[in-house]
C-alpha positions as CSV (number, residue, x, y, z in Angstrom):
1,X,33.3,-59.7,-26.4
2,X,36.2,-62.1,-26.4
3,X,37.4,-64.7,-28.0
4,X,40.2,-66.6,-26.9
5,X,42.1,-67.5,-30.1
6,X,45.7,-68.2,-30.1
7,X,48.3,-65.0,-30.3
8,X,48.0,-63.3,-33.2
9,X,46.6,-66.0,-35.1
10,X,48.9,-69.0,-33.9
11,X,48.0,-71.9,-32.0
12,X,49.0,-72.0,-28.3
13,X,49.5,-75.6,-27.1
14,X,49.5,-76.4,-23.5
15,X,49.8,-80.2,-21.9
16,X,47.2,-82.2,-20.7
17,X,46.8,-83.3,-17.1
18,X,45.2,-87.2,-16.1
19,X,41.5,-85.9,-16.5
20,X,42.3,-85.0,-20.0
21,X,41.6,-81.4,-19.5
22,X,44.5,-78.6,-20.6
23,X,46.4,-77.0,-18.0
24,X,45.4,-74.0,-19.4
25,X,41.6,-74.8,-19.2
26,X,42.0,-75.5,-15.2
27,X,44.2,-72.5,-14.8
28,X,41.2,-70.3,-16.6
29,X,38.7,-72.2,-13.9
30,X,40.8,-71.9,-10.9
31,X,42.3,-68.3,-11.6
32,X,38.7,-67.3,-13.1
33,X,40.1,-65.2,-16.1
34,X,41.0,-66.6,-19.8
35,X,43.7,-65.5,-21.5
36,X,43.1,-63.4,-24.8
37,X,45.3,-62.4,-27.5
38,X,45.3,-58.1,-27.6
39,X,44.3,-58.4,-31.0
40,X,41.2,-60.2,-30.1
41,X,39.7,-57.2,-27.4
42,X,37.1,-55.2,-28.6
43,X,37.2,-51.5,-28.3
44,X,35.5,-51.7,-25.0
45,X,38.3,-54.4,-23.8
46,X,40.8,-52.3,-25.1
47,X,39.4,-49.4,-23.2
48,X,39.5,-50.7,-20.2
49,X,43.3,-52.2,-21.0
50,X,44.1,-48.4,-21.5
51,X,42.8,-47.5,-18.0
52,X,44.6,-50.4,-16.4
53,X,47.8,-49.2,-18.0
54,X,47.4,-45.6,-17.1
55,X,46.5,-46.2,-13.5
56,X,49.4,-48.7,-12.4
57,X,52.4,-48.0,-14.8
58,X,54.3,-45.0,-14.0
59,X,55.6,-44.1,-17.6
60,X,56.3,-41.8,-19.9
61,X,53.1,-43.0,-21.9
62,X,50.9,-42.7,-19.0
63,X,52.1,-39.2,-18.5
64,X,50.8,-38.4,-22.1
65,X,47.8,-39.2,-20.8
66,X,44.5,-41.4,-21.4
67,X,43.9,-40.9,-24.7
68,X,47.4,-41.6,-26.0
69,X,47.5,-44.2,-24.0
70,X,44.0,-45.7,-25.5
71,X,45.7,-44.7,-29.2
72,X,49.1,-46.7,-28.1
73,X,46.8,-49.9,-27.9
74,X,45.0,-49.2,-31.1
75,X,47.8,-49.2,-33.0
76,X,49.5,-52.3,-31.3
77,X,46.3,-54.2,-31.9
78,X,46.1,-53.8,-35.5
79,X,50.1,-54.5,-35.8
80,X,50.2,-58.1,-36.9
81,X,53.7,-58.6,-35.4
82,X,52.6,-57.5,-32.0
83,X,52.7,-60.2,-29.4
84,X,50.3,-59.4,-26.9
85,X,48.3,-61.3,-23.9
86,X,45.4,-60.1,-21.8
87,X,44.1,-62.0,-19.0
88,X,40.5,-61.0,-18.9
89,X,38.1,-62.2,-16.1
90,X,34.6,-63.7,-16.6
91,X,33.0,-59.7,-15.9
92,X,35.3,-58.9,-18.6
93,X,37.4,-56.6,-16.4
94,X,41.1,-56.9,-18.0
95,X,43.5,-58.4,-14.9
96,X,46.8,-57.6,-16.4
97,X,48.7,-58.2,-19.6
98,X,52.0,-58.4,-21.5
99,X,52.9,-56.8,-24.4
100,X,56.0,-56.7,-27.2
101,X,56.6,-55.8,-30.7
102,X,60.0,-56.7,-33.1
103,X,59.2,-53.0,-34.1
104,X,58.0,-51.1,-31.3
105,X,59.3,-47.5,-32.8
106,X,56.8,-47.8,-35.9
107,X,53.8,-48.3,-32.5
108,X,55.4,-45.5,-31.4
109,X,55.2,-43.4,-35.0
110,X,51.2,-44.6,-35.3
111,X,50.6,-42.6,-31.9
112,X,51.2,-39.6,-34.2
113,X,48.0,-40.7,-36.6
114,X,45.9,-38.6,-36.9
115,X,48.1,-35.8,-37.0
116,X,46.0,-32.7,-36.3
117,X,44.9,-35.0,-33.1
118,X,48.0,-35.7,-31.8
119,X,48.9,-31.8,-32.4
120,X,46.2,-31.2,-30.4
121,X,47.7,-33.1,-27.6
122,X,51.0,-31.9,-27.5
123,X,49.7,-28.3,-27.5
124,X,47.6,-29.8,-24.6
125,X,51.0,-30.9,-22.9
126,X,52.6,-27.7,-23.4
127,X,50.5,-25.8,-21.2
128,X,49.9,-28.7,-18.9
129,X,52.8,-30.6,-18.4
130,X,56.1,-28.8,-20.1
131,X,58.3,-31.5,-18.2
132,X,56.6,-34.4,-19.6
133,X,56.7,-32.8,-23.4
134,X,60.4,-32.4,-22.3
135,X,60.9,-36.4,-21.8
136,X,59.4,-37.2,-24.4
137,X,62.1,-34.9,-26.7
138,X,64.7,-36.7,-24.8
139,X,63.1,-40.0,-25.2
140,X,62.4,-39.7,-29.0
141,X,66.1,-38.7,-29.3
142,X,67.4,-41.4,-27.3
143,X,65.2,-44.6,-28.6
144,X,67.6,-45.2,-32.0
145,X,70.4,-46.0,-28.8
146,X,68.3,-48.8,-27.8
147,X,67.4,-50.3,-31.0
148,X,65.8,-54.0,-31.3
149,X,68.2,-56.3,-33.7
150,X,66.8,-58.9,-36.0
151,X,65.7,-61.6,-34.7
152,X,64.7,-59.8,-31.6
153,X,61.2,-58.8,-29.7
154,X,61.0,-56.0,-27.4
155,X,58.8,-56.7,-24.3
156,X,57.6,-53.0,-24.2
157,X,54.8,-53.4,-21.3
158,X,53.7,-56.3,-18.6
159,X,51.5,-54.9,-15.5
160,X,49.1,-56.6,-13.2
161,X,46.4,-55.0,-11.6
162,X,46.9,-54.5,-8.2
163,X,44.0,-56.6,-6.4
164,X,45.7,-59.6,-8.7
165,X,49.3,-59.2,-7.3
166,X,50.8,-61.7,-5.4
167,X,49.4,-64.6,-7.3
168,X,51.6,-65.3,-9.9
169,X,49.8,-63.9,-12.5
170,X,52.2,-61.5,-14.0
171,X,55.1,-64.8,-14.3
172,X,52.1,-66.8,-16.1
173,X,51.7,-63.4,-18.4
174,X,55.3,-63.3,-18.8
175,X,55.7,-67.2,-19.2
176,X,52.9,-66.9,-21.8
177,X,54.6,-63.9,-23.5
178,X,58.1,-65.9,-24.0
179,X,56.3,-69.0,-25.2
180,X,54.5,-67.2,-28.1
181,X,57.5,-64.6,-29.0
182,X,59.7,-68.1,-29.3
183,X,56.6,-69.7,-31.7
184,X,56.8,-66.5,-33.8
185,X,60.9,-67.5,-34.4
186,X,62.3,-64.7,-32.1
187,X,65.7,-66.2,-30.8
188,X,65.9,-62.9,-28.1
189,X,63.9,-60.5,-25.8
190,X,65.1,-57.4,-24.9
191,X,63.6,-54.8,-22.7
192,X,63.9,-52.1,-20.8
193,X,63.2,-51.2,-16.8
194,X,64.0,-48.5,-14.4
195,X,66.8,-49.5,-11.8
196,X,64.7,-48.9,-8.8
197,X,61.6,-51.3,-9.9
198,X,63.2,-53.9,-8.0
199,X,60.2,-56.5,-8.5
200,X,60.1,-56.4,-12.3
201,X,64.0,-56.9,-12.2
202,X,63.4,-59.9,-10.0
203,X,60.5,-61.4,-12.3
204,X,62.6,-60.6,-15.2
205,X,66.1,-62.4,-13.6
206,X,63.8,-65.3,-12.2
207,X,62.9,-66.1,-15.9
208,X,66.1,-65.9,-16.8
209,X,66.4,-62.5,-18.4
210,X,70.4,-60.9,-17.9
211,X,71.2,-56.8,-17.3
212,X,73.6,-56.1,-20.4
213,X,74.0,-52.6,-19.5
214,X,72.4,-49.6,-17.8
215,X,71.3,-45.8,-19.6
216,X,70.3,-42.6,-19.0
217,X,67.0,-41.7,-20.7
218,X,66.0,-38.2,-19.6
219,X,65.4,-38.4,-15.9
220,X,65.2,-42.1,-15.9
221,X,67.8,-44.8,-15.2
222,X,67.3,-47.8,-16.7
223,X,69.0,-51.2,-16.9
224,X,68.7,-53.1,-20.3
225,X,67.9,-56.7,-20.2
226,X,68.1,-59.7,-22.5
227,X,67.1,-63.3,-22.5
228,X,68.2,-65.5,-25.3
229,X,65.1,-68.2,-26.4
230,X,66.5,-71.6,-26.4
């Protein structure tokens, strides 16, 4: 089902221990998972990723519904500029993931295709969750103010399954994402995080991110954070 290759075709290098096995190999043995590029997930794996996102990420994308979450990752998987990494168990479950893009708005635009399908999803929201539709409109209008500059990449999502938390998986995924972004010649990493999400903010600050501003996006209050890659 999966082919554990380098991120987006790039080779990932890990140091060797005295036994001759790579650190990555030993991590896979100890943690019982493989780190797999998002681009290498098949449709079944992508569905598991979308289901995990929908269950653990309390975001606007999740509020739009599972079909749109799945469509989002379909678009991201096909986009060469996306840096995405997933932790996949030996049984094929997605345990966690980190994903980013230098062109996040382009992925959002991809959600609108096919147009008729997207229109039907929006009509469904009008009748079932009109407040979510209003939040979507507000988010689209404010997204231009959080533009990603040339040479930067936006960390759009990072998450871990509830039964995998507290094991260092989130930190590992973030570290691998940052290294892959550095190898892709990005100079800075940007992200937005809700002000009340203290665990996430602590994770980002531990990795070296700094808060550069705070802003409102509909009903959300968010920090804008930045990390300069060395």
